[in-house]
N, C-alpha and C positions, 0 to 999 in steps of 0.2 A: 504493500499500500502505499500511496506515494505522500509527501506530505498537504498541505492547503499550497506552502507559500511556491514550489515547483513548478515551473514550466518549462515548455523545448526549448523556448525561440532562443536560450545563454547555450544550446546544444553548438552554432557556427553556419551551420549546414543545412539551405532550406532547399528543399524538394528542386527549387528550377536550378540553384548554383549546382544540383547534383547532375541534371538532368543536361547545364549547360557542359561542367568538366565531362562528362561521356562523350558528349559529340565529339567535342575540343579531342578527346584521347583518340575517339576515330578518327577524324580529318586528323591527327597529327600522324597516326599511323596508316595514313592513304598516299600523305605528301612525302612520309622517309620512302616509302616504298617505289613513289615515282620520283624523288632525287635521285636513285639509287639512276635512273638514264645519263647524269653527267658523267660518272663511268662509263659506264655502254657509249655513249655518245649518242644517245639521243638529246642533244640543248636543250631544247625547250620544253620535250618534258621534264627534266630534271629541275629546272630553273624555277617552272611553277609549280612541284612535288617541294623545293626548298621555299618554295612561299607560304605553302599550305604549310610543311611540318612548321615553322619559325612563328606563325601567324597565332594559334596555340597557343604559345611560349608567352608570347607578348602581352595575350591579352590576361593570361595568370597571372604576370605579375604587374600588370594594369592594377589587378585587383586587389591581390594582396599589397601595395603601394595605398591603396585606397583604406584598406581596410587596416592597417596598422601606423602609414604616415601617416 
């Protein structure tokens, strides 16, 4: 039984953020696979993959900066 003053808002992770995190992990994984094209000689796909792989990392850094700094 939980105490009357407890709530789940202090957990720090909302459902919306959890879904966005899962989507960004999928995009990162997809971009990482496409970035392999740089090594194989497919430069257009490799550059697009590199941008896709870096976008979720930059988004996550902005979220952390807003939350803690």
